[in-house]
N, C-alpha and C positions, 0 to 999 in steps of 0.2 A: 628492404623488409618493411612491411606495414606495421605501424604501432598498434598494438591491441589493448594496451593499458595506459591510460593517461588520466590526469585530473584536470579536465577543462572547467572553465568558469561557466556556471549554469546560465548566466545571462548573455554570454557571448557565444554560445554553442547551440546549434540545433541538434537535439538528441531525442531518442525514444527512451521510454522507461517501462519496466515490467512491474505489474501488480499480480500477485499470485499467492496461493496457499502453499506454505513450505511443506515439502515432503522429504525426498531423499536428495539433499542439495549438494552443491559443490561450493566450497568456501574460497576465500581470497587466496590463501596459501596454495591450495590445490590448483587453482587457475594459474597462479604465477609459476608454479613448479611443474605444470602439466607435461611439458616437453621432456623433462628430466626424470619424472617419477616412474617407478617401476610398475605401479598399479594404474597407469593411465588408461588402459583398456577397460578396467573396472569402473573408473570415474566416468568414462564416456558412455557407459551403459546406463548411468543413473538418470532418473527422470529429471533431476535438476539440471544436468548437463544438456539434455535434449531441449529443455525449456530455453536455455541460453542460446543454443544453436538456432532454434525456430524463431526466437525473438530477433536474433541478428538477421536472419533471412527476411523476416517481415520488415525490419527497419531498412534493409537494402531495397526492398520493393518500394518502400515509401520515400526513398531518396535521402535517407538519413544515415550519416556515417558513424554515429555514436549511439551506444545503448548503455543504460545504467540498470544494473540488477543488484538488489540489496544483498543477496546471499554471497556474491563474489566480489563486490566493489567496495566493501567495508572490511578493513582488517580488524576483526572483533577482538584480537589479542591486545590491541592498543585501546585502552580505556578512554583516552582523550579523543581519539578518532571516532570511536563509537558514540561518545557523548555528543560530539559535534554533528555527526551524521543524523542521530535521532532528533536533535534540535533543528536540523535543516530539512528534514524529510518533507514536510508539507511544502516548503518552497521549491524543493527539487521536483516534486510532482507537478506543482503549479507551473513551473517554468519549462517543463518538457514540451516539445512540439507535438508529441503523441504518446499516449499511454496505452499499453496492451494489458488488458485484464484477462488472464488465462484461467478458465474454469475447468479444472482438471477432472471434474466428475460429471461433466455435461456432454451428452450427445446432441439432444435437441433441447433447446432452452425452454423451460416450462413457462406457460402463461398463467397457470393457476398453481397453488401449492400442491406439490407431489409428496405426500407424506409417506409413501412407500419407498421411493427412491432416496429421498432426503429426510428420513425420519428423525435423524439426530439434529437437524438444522431448521426446524420449523417449516419444513416442506420446500425449502429453497436450496440452491447450490451452496456448498460450504463457504465459498468466498464471501457470501453476504453475512456470515455469522462471526467473522473474525474482527478483532478490535482494530488492527492497523489498516484494514482495507476500507474503513469508513473515510479516512482522509484521502485515501487513494481513489475513492469514488468521487469525492467533492473537489479536490484540488485541481486536477487536470482539466484544461479547456476541451481537449480532444481525447476522450476515453473510448476505446474500442474493445468489444468483448469477443473472445474466441473460445471455441469449444475444445474438448480434449484432443481433437485431431487438427487443431489450429485452423478450423474453418470459421470464417467471419460470421458473427451472430448479429451484430448491430452496434451502434454507438449510444452514448448515454442521452443524446438528444432524441433520437427516434425510438428509444426504449424508455423514455422518461416517465410515461404514464405507468408502466409496469414497475419501474424502479421506485417510484413513489410508494406503490403498494407494498413492495418488498421491504424497503428501508425506512419508511416514514419521513424521509428527507424531502422537503417541499420541492416542487418542480422548479420554482424560481432559483433555488440554490443549485440544482443540477444544471440548469440552462445558463444562468447568469453569474454564478459563483457566490462564494460566501460573503464577500465584502459588499456586493450589490444588494444582497437580501438582508443582511444585518440581523441574524438570529440572536436570541438571548442565550446566555450561558445555559439556562435550564433546558432550552430547546436542544442545544447541542448534546447535552448530557442524556436527554431522552432518546436521541438517535442511537447512542452507544449502549443503552441500558442492557440490551439482550445479547450483546456481542461478547466474545470470549477471547482470551489471550492465554498463551502457554505460561508466561510468567505473570504473577500477580501485579508486579510493578508496571507492566505494560498497559494495564487498564488505565493508568494515569498518563504514562509517557505517550501513548498513542493519541491522546487528546490535546497535547500541547499546541500543535499547529492550528487546530480547530478553534481553540480559545485564545490564540495569539499570546502565548507565554513561553518563556524559556527557563529551564532549570537543569542543574546537573543530574546525571544518571547515577543512582546509588543502588545497583542490583544487590538484593539481600535485605533491603529495608521493608519489603513486604507491603502491607496495606498503608504504611506511613507515606508511601509515594502519593497516594490519592489525597491525603491530608495536605502534603506539601503543595500539590497542584491547586487545591482549593485556596490555600493561604496566598499563593502567588496570584491567583485570579483576583482575590479581594484586594491585594496590595496594588494591583495595576488597574483594576476596573471599578467603575461605580455601578456596575450591573448588580442590582439587588436580588435578581432571580436565583443567584447562587445559594441563597438562604432558604429557598423553598424547594430546592431539588432534593 
C-alpha cells in the first residue's frame, strides 16, 4: 500500500505545494478518515477535494511524489500544530520544488483589469486579493498559474511584468526572491495593504514570513495581533521604516 500521508522534512524532500483561495474544502480529519466515513461521496464532490486530486495529478506529471495542501495537511484542532504550521508557512513554500497557484475564477487570464468579471477584487482574480497568497506569490522559486480547468497559464517569471502591475511587488522580488532584493518593512506592508483575510488576526500572521519574524498564534486577539507583529519587528530589526508605515 502506498503511503498517502506523511510528514517529510521540507529540506530533504522534493514536493509540490498548492496555493489557492479556500472555498468548499476538505480538512485533515476528513482526509484521514475518508475511506471509512459514510459521507465520502459528498466529500469527493467538493471543489476542495477536486483541487487536491488535480494537484496530485499535476505533481505526478512533474515527477514529484509529494504534495502539500494547507487545507488537509494541518490538523487545525491541534493549536500547537497550527501555530507551528503558520510560522513555517513561508519556508515551506520557499522550499517547494514547484508551487501551483490555482485561480478558481479564471477562464482566460486578464491582461488588463476586468472590473465586470472581478468587480469585488479591483479588476483582478480573487487570488490576488487575499492576505496569505502574498507570501505564496513571493516565496516559491517556481510558481505556476492554472485556470479553473487546470489549464496552464504561465509562471511568475514569464508573467512578471503583469504581476508587477497587479501586485505592486517589484520584478526583482518575483524573479530573484525576497532576500536578494532586500525590501524595507514599509515596502512589504504596502504590498499587503489592499489584501483581505477572513480572520482579522491573519492580517498580521500572513506577514510573518515576509518580515522574518515568528510569534505564537492567538486567535481571538483581533487587531492586537498586528500590534504584536509590529513590536516583534521592532525588537528584531533596525529597519526604521516600520515607524512611517
